[in-house]
C-alpha positions as a Python dict, from the first residue, in 0.01 Angstrom:
ca = {
    (1, 'M'): (0, 0, 0),
    (2, 'F'): (-269, -216, 251),
    (3, 'L'): (-221, -547, 73),
    (4, 'R'): (163, -503, 60),
    (5, 'S'): (165, -433, 443),
    (6, 'I'): (-43, -756, 486),
    (7, 'S'): (181, -978, 253),
    (8, 'T'): (473, -808, 513),
    (9, 'S'): (336, -934, 846),
    (10, 'A'): (219, -1298, 665),
    (11, 'S'): (612, -1339, 576),
    (12, 'S'): (731, -1250, 939),
    (13, 'C'): (504, -1472, 1049),
    (14, 'L'): (583, -1810, 892),
    (15, 'A'): (934, -1741, 943),
    (16, 'I'): (870, -1678, 1354),
    (17, 'R'): (722, -2070, 1291),
    (18, 'R'): (983, -2158, 1113),
    (19, 'A'): (1242, -2068, 1389),
    (20, 'L'): (1011, -2225, 1687),
    (21, 'H'): (998, -2585, 1500),
    (22, 'S'): (1341, -2600, 1472),
    (23, 'S'): (1420, -2518, 1857),
    (24, 'T'): (1203, -2742, 1904),
    (25, 'V'): (1344, -3034, 1713),
    (26, 'W'): (1688, -2939, 1838),
    (27, 'S'): (1520, -2967, 2181),
    (28, 'A'): (1420, -3293, 2120),
    (29, 'A'): (1726, -3433, 1985),
    (30, 'E'): (1932, -3265, 2271),
    (31, 'P'): (2051, -3547, 2571),
    (32, 'K'): (1866, -3463, 2875),
    (33, 'N'): (2211, -3575, 3123),
    (34, 'V'): (2364, -3315, 2918),
    (35, 'E'): (2680, -3156, 3110),
    (36, 'S'): (2779, -2807, 3104),
    (37, 'S'): (3015, -2708, 2789),
    (38, 'N'): (3157, -2516, 3161),
    (39, 'P'): (3433, -2711, 3246),
    (40, 'G'): (3397, -2529, 3634),
    (41, 'K'): (3030, -2564, 3684),
    (42, 'P'): (2959, -2888, 3934),
    (43, 'Q'): (2763, -3184, 3750),
    (44, 'T'): (2404, -3178, 3780),
    (45, 'Q'): (2176, -3322, 4005),
    (46, 'A'): (2068, -3643, 3819),
    (47, 'R'): (2442, -3674, 3725),
    (48, 'K'): (2501, -3713, 4146),
    (49, 'T'): (2207, -3931, 4184),
    (50, 'E'): (2355, -4141, 3923),
    (51, 'Q'): (2661, -4197, 4058),
    (52, 'Q'): (2543, -4283, 4449),
    (53, 'Q'): (2317, -4533, 4328),
    (54, 'Q'): (2625, -4651, 4164),
    (55, 'Q'): (2858, -4650, 4495),
    (56, 'Q'): (2611, -4844, 4730),
    (57, 'P'): (2656, -5204, 4716),
    (58, 'D'): (2412, -5439, 4591),
    (59, 'P'): (2258, -5590, 4904),
    (60, 'S'): (2178, -5896, 4725),
    (61, 'A'): (2587, -5932, 4656),
    (62, 'P'): (2757, -6201, 4942),
    (63, 'K'): (2968, -5971, 5132),
    (64, 'E'): (3316, -5976, 5143),
    (65, 'T'): (3469, -6100, 5540),
    (66, 'T'): (3833, -6087, 5690),
    (67, 'Q'): (4023, -6379, 5793),
    (68, 'E'): (3917, -6294, 6156),
    (69, 'E'): (3538, -6340, 6108),
    (70, 'E'): (3554, -6625, 5894),
    (71, 'N'): (3747, -6816, 6198),
    (72, 'I'): (3453, -6729, 6453),
    (73, 'E'): (3278, -6956, 6634),
    (74, 'Y'): (2894, -6863, 6729),
    (75, 'I'): (2672, -7019, 6967),
    (76, 'G'): (2416, -7187, 6811),
    (77, 'N'): (2166, -6998, 6503),
    (78, 'T'): (2286, -6671, 6721),
    (79, 'R'): (2527, -6358, 6674),
    (80, 'F'): (2698, -6430, 6982),
    (81, 'P'): (3047, -6527, 6958),
    (82, 'R'): (3154, -6874, 7109),
    (83, 'P'): (3409, -6807, 7363),
    (84, 'R'): (3792, -6932, 7237),
    (85, 'I'): (4024, -7107, 7410),
    (86, 'K'): (4324, -6886, 7491),
    (87, 'P'): (4724, -7044, 7571),
    (88, 'R'): (4785, -7088, 7931),
    (89, 'K'): (4991, -6853, 8055),
    (90, 'T'): (5182, -7059, 8326),
    (91, 'I'): (5508, -7037, 8483),
    (92, 'T'): (5889, -7217, 8437),
    (93, 'P'): (5845, -7526, 8658),
    (94, 'G'): (6103, -7467, 8935),
    (95, 'Q'): (6148, -7097, 8922),
    (96, 'A'): (6125, -6879, 9241),
    (97, 'I'): (5790, -6723, 9301),
    (98, 'G'): (5674, -6504, 9592),
    (99, 'Q'): (5796, -6151, 9674),
    (100, 'S'): (6119, -6021, 9739),
    (101, 'Q'): (6055, -5895, 10097),
    (102, 'P'): (5953, -6098, 10387),
    (103, 'A'): (5583, -6025, 10467),
    (104, 'E'): (5666, -5845, 10839),
    (105, 'D'): (5898, -5633, 10649),
    (106, 'I'): (5604, -5455, 10454),
    (107, 'K'): (5452, -5164, 10595),
    (108, 'R'): (5058, -5265, 10709),
    (109, 'V'): (4826, -5029, 10570),
    (110, 'S'): (4514, -4926, 10841),
    (111, 'I'): (4168, -4923, 10762),
    (112, 'K'): (4151, -4465, 10717),
    (113, 'E'): (4458, -4524, 10469),
    (114, 'K'): (4298, -4740, 10253),
    (115, 'A'): (3997, -4512, 10230),
    (116, 'E'): (4222, -4223, 10173),
    (117, 'Q'): (4412, -4335, 9884),
    (118, 'T'): (4059, -4516, 9737),
    (119, 'W'): (3946, -4192, 9685),
    (120, 'R'): (4304, -4031, 9553),
    (121, 'N'): (4238, -4336, 9296),
    (122, 'I'): (3891, -4214, 9208),
    (123, 'L'): (4013, -3874, 9137),
    (124, 'S'): (4321, -3945, 8977),
    (125, 'P'): (4317, -3954, 8548),
    (126, 'E'): (4594, -4141, 8560),
    (127, 'K'): (4464, -4442, 8831),
    (128, 'N'): (4107, -4446, 8608),
    (129, 'L'): (4283, -4503, 8275),
    (130, 'E'): (4454, -4841, 8447),
    (131, 'N'): (4167, -4957, 8596),
    (132, 'R'): (4024, -4896, 8279),
    (133, 'A'): (4307, -5094, 8137),
    (134, 'K'): (4282, -5385, 8350),
    (135, 'I'): (3897, -5397, 8299),
    (136, 'I'): (3944, -5439, 7954),
    (137, 'G'): (4212, -5711, 8013),
    (138, 'E'): (4026, -5972, 8231),
    (139, 'I'): (3713, -5884, 7979),
    (140, 'G'): (3854, -6232, 7801),
    (141, 'E'): (3996, -6368, 8133),
    (142, 'S'): (3616, -6543, 8220),
    (143, 'Y'): (3477, -6782, 8465),
    (144, 'F'): (3388, -6984, 8102),
    (145, 'Q'): (3757, -6972, 7975),
    (146, 'N'): (3892, -7150, 8264),
    (147, 'I'): (3607, -7393, 8234),
    (148, 'L'): (3714, -7467, 7889),
    (149, 'D'): (4094, -7447, 7939),
    (150, 'L'): (4021, -7778, 8219),
    (151, 'R'): (3840, -7924, 7934),
    (152, 'K'): (4132, -7889, 7683),
    (153, 'N'): (4433, -7906, 7896),
    (154, 'G'): (4316, -8063, 8214),
    (155, 'A'): (4330, -8015, 8557),
    (156, 'K'): (4737, -7965, 8597),
    (157, 'L'): (4868, -7671, 8450),
    (158, 'F'): (5260, -7909, 8498),
    (159, 'T'): (5431, -8145, 8674),
    (160, 'A'): (5602, -8088, 9008),
    (161, 'P'): (5911, -7962, 8999),
    (162, 'S'): (6146, -8268, 9181),
    (163, 'H'): (6422, -8050, 9387),
    (164, 'L'): (6357, -7706, 9620),
    (165, 'I'): (6437, -7378, 9527),
    (166, 'P'): (6768, -7291, 9673),
    (167, 'A'): (6757, -7149, 9989),
    (168, 'N'): (6908, -6797, 9848),
    (169, 'K'): (6724, -6780, 9535),
    (170, 'A'): (6409, -6886, 9748),
    (171, 'K'): (6119, -6574, 9733),
    (172, 'F'): (5914, -6499, 10042),
    (173, 'L'): (5544, -6604, 10049),
    (174, 'P'): (5313, -6281, 10059),
    (175, 'N'): (5076, -6223, 10288),
    (176, 'I'): (4703, -6390, 10282),
    (177, 'E'): (4481, -6233, 10569),
    (178, 'G'): (4206, -6440, 10697),
    (179, 'K'): (4002, -6590, 10941),
    (180, 'T'): (4017, -6945, 11076),
    (181, 'L'): (3727, -7173, 11108),
    (182, 'S'): (3846, -7155, 11544),
    (183, 'G'): (3751, -6735, 11424),
    (184, 'K'): (4105, -6631, 11456),
    (185, 'N'): (4172, -6367, 11241),
    (186, 'V'): (4518, -6472, 11125),
    (187, 'D'): (4729, -6355, 10840),
    (188, 'V'): (4896, -6679, 10680),
    (189, 'A'): (5287, -6505, 10643),
    (190, 'A'): (5277, -6515, 11007),
    (191, 'L'): (5115, -6847, 11067),
    (192, 'C'): (5376, -7019, 10860),
    (193, 'R'): (5653, -6841, 11038),
    (194, 'G'): (5870, -7072, 11274),
    (195, 'K'): (5719, -7396, 11100),
    (196, 'T'): (5791, -7666, 10775),
    (197, 'T'): (5465, -7578, 10598),
    (198, 'L'): (5216, -7771, 10329),
    (199, 'L'): (5017, -7459, 10265),
    (200, 'T'): (4747, -7519, 9988),
    (201, 'I'): (4511, -7246, 9823),
    (202, 'E'): (4208, -7367, 9704),
    (203, 'F'): (3895, -7093, 9509),
    (204, 'V'): (3643, -7345, 9447),
    (205, 'K'): (3467, -7680, 9597),
    (206, 'F'): (3635, -7865, 9269),
    (207, 'A'): (3980, -7812, 9348),
    (208, 'E'): (3973, -7917, 9736),
    (209, 'K'): (3964, -8297, 9582),
    (210, 'H'): (4329, -8139, 9464),
    (211, 'T'): (4453, -7992, 9802),
    (212, 'M'): (4318, -8285, 10011),
    (213, 'S'): (4583, -8536, 9816),
    (214, 'Y'): (4884, -8347, 9873),
    (215, 'I'): (4718, -8290, 10289),
    (216, 'D'): (4626, -8687, 10360),
    (217, 'V'): (4994, -8780, 10203),
    (218, 'F'): (5140, -8494, 10463),
    (219, 'E'): (4926, -8588, 10773),
    (220, 'K'): (5007, -8935, 10719),
    (221, 'T'): (5328, -8893, 10682),
    (222, 'F'): (5420, -8617, 10959),
    (223, 'T'): (5185, -8689, 11227),
    (224, 'E'): (5419, -8645, 11514),
    (225, 'G'): (5583, -8367, 11645),
    (226, 'N'): (5503, -7973, 11569),
    (227, 'K'): (5792, -7910, 11344),
    (228, 'A'): (5548, -7932, 11043),
    (229, 'Q'): (5196, -7800, 10987),
    (230, 'V'): (4909, -7759, 10755),
    (231, 'V'): (4779, -7476, 10685),
    (232, 'Q'): (4476, -7458, 10415),
    (233, 'V'): (4331, -7158, 10281),
    (234, 'N'): (4005, -7095, 10119),
    (235, 'V'): (3934, -6803, 9913),
    (236, 'E'): (3669, -6667, 9853),
    (237, 'E'): (3683, -6327, 9551),
    (238, 'N'): (3304, -6307, 9458),
    (239, 'Y'): (3096, -6074, 9719),
    (240, 'A'): (2792, -6292, 9672),
    (241, 'K'): (2893, -6631, 9713),
    (242, 'G'): (3077, -6478, 9991),
    (243, 'L'): (2828, -6418, 10107),
    (244, 'V'): (2661, -6793, 10133),
    (245, 'L'): (3024, -6924, 10229),
    (246, 'R'): (2964, -6693, 10569),
    (247, 'L'): (2647, -6854, 10600),
    (248, 'S'): (2795, -7236, 10566),
    (249, 'L'): (3076, -7196, 10751),
    (250, 'P'): (2909, -7452, 10986),
    (251, 'Y'): (2898, -7762, 10752),
    (252, 'V'): (3247, -7631, 10667),
    (253, 'R'): (3371, -7638, 11043),
    (254, 'R'): (3205, -7998, 11033),
    (255, 'G'): (3354, -8195, 10758),
    (256, 'I'): (3729, -8021, 10886),
    (257, 'P'): (3828, -8218, 11170),
    (258, 'K'): (3908, -8042, 11505),
    (259, 'H'): (4250, -8018, 11540),
    (260, 'R'): (4300, -7857, 11189),
    (261, 'H'): (4080, -7602, 11235),
    (262, 'D'): (4317, -7303, 11387),
    (263, 'G'): (4529, -7406, 11016),
    (264, 'Y'): (4213, -7352, 10799),
    (265, 'V'): (4225, -7000, 10645),
    (266, 'V'): (3871, -6845, 10501),
    (267, 'H'): (4019, -6518, 10300),
    (268, 'Y'): (3706, -6275, 10146),
    (269, 'G'): (3806, -6029, 9837),
    (270, 'A'): (4023, -6051, 9549),
    (271, 'V'): (4360, -6134, 9572),
    (272, 'D'): (4485, -6054, 9194),
    (273, 'S'): (4866, -5946, 9221),
    (274, 'I'): (4911, -6247, 9481),
    (275, 'K'): (4764, -6498, 9201),
    (276, 'K'): (5012, -6360, 8991),
    (277, 'M'): (5316, -6379, 9253),
    (278, 'L'): (5235, -6764, 9269),
    (279, 'G'): (5194, -6842, 8963),
    (280, 'I'): (4818, -6909, 8972),
    (281, 'A'): (4707, -6948, 8623),
    (282, 'N'): (4326, -7130, 8641),
    (283, 'P'): (4142, -7075, 9007),
    (284, 'L'): (3921, -7401, 8932),
    (285, 'I'): (4267, -7601, 9006),
    (286, 'G'): (4413, -7680, 9359),
    (287, 'Y'): (4758, -7526, 9455),
    (288, 'A'): (5016, -7659, 9683),
    (289, 'F'): (5355, -7468, 9860),
    (290, 'L'): (5582, -7629, 10073),
    (291, 'V'): (5720, -7291, 10298),
    (292, 'D'): (5993, -7307, 10573),
    (293, 'S'): (6036, -7205, 10869),
    (294, 'K'): (6151, -6869, 10727),
    (295, 'T'): (5831, -6772, 10488),
    (296, 'R'): (6065, -6880, 10115),
    (297, 'V'): (5834, -7067, 9921),
    (298, 'R'): (6095, -7379, 9848),
    (299, 'W'): (5853, -7597, 9635),
    (300, 'Y'): (5515, -7600, 9461),
    (301, 'A'): (5291, -7806, 9278),
    (302, 'N'): (4885, -7827, 9127),
    (303, 'G'): (4647, -8024, 9030),
    (304, 'E'): (4564, -8341, 9173),
    (305, 'A'): (4894, -8519, 9342),
    (306, 'A'): (5028, -8764, 9085),
    (307, 'S'): (5227, -9043, 9302),
    (308, 'E'): (5566, -8965, 9229),
    (309, 'E'): (5470, -8588, 9338),
    (310, 'S'): (5368, -8688, 9644),
    (311, 'E'): (5657, -8898, 9696),
    (312, 'T'): (5882, -8562, 9640),
    (313, 'M'): (5699, -8373, 9850),
    (314, 'V'): (5722, -8580, 10127),
    (315, 'D'): (6133, -8613, 10045),
    (316, 'L'): (6169, -8249, 10013),
    (317, 'A'): (5953, -8143, 10344),
    (318, 'R'): (6174, -8419, 10544),
    (319, 'Q'): (6507, -8159, 10361),
    (320, 'L'): (6379, -7851, 10547),
    (321, 'L'): (6287, -8028, 10832),
    (322, 'Q'): (6673, -8107, 10907),
    (323, 'K'): (6809, -7771, 10769),
    (324, 'R'): (6640, -7628, 11056),
}
């Protein structure tokens, strides 16, 4: 009896060892990343890690670039994009420029009203969005963009028209407030009223030679009588440069003949709306306008005057003097 129980226990132990050995062999032959037989269960963590590694781009592989990125030029070895030359936005020579109403018919806004309107604009979400869009639009219109425009296209937007704008189609000169070299606060529109006027506008010193090419010819031709005059406007939009200009006004007075001090107007501040109305596309260029006695803009030119443009200006000014 005793021997029978020992043999039974030995056979059971042998069966257990065989079972353990078979399970070990099966687990060794089984792959490590076997997915679950249940399709509803998620993938294992090892499988997810493998897929993430496959999705990650190879840093050594060349990067795909769009057409716009391929056309970008950078400054030297930096990643700063080089400014691009934008196409010029010029007016059609001979089209009417200015505003639809005379300057005296437009209501003047007092300093108190301007301050109140400014405060209302600050609190208005619509005005804030408009100002934001304006700032974004001005980002590309930089000083360097104007320089690149000069280098590529030259200091002339177009050749001046050879005829006057008809009186019934001409628009009126927008007003510019300023101070003359003689110390008087004036409105440029009021200064031009009643006389045939050659009005020149310049924003930088570089443009002075452009405007003087018209002024010299005009003054030599119309030296006698008080029917014709020259009004030269110097606009400084930058606040810091405006301080420098104020300090250097004594030197400016020395360089301008005394008989022209009452017609030399200095304006400080931005004139964006006036530039749009008068077709001033590049402020680095000088501009000249013939204004009749009713402050209507009848002719205009830009850049340095060509010989044909100077002759045209004189002939058209004589026509305006005869029609007064």
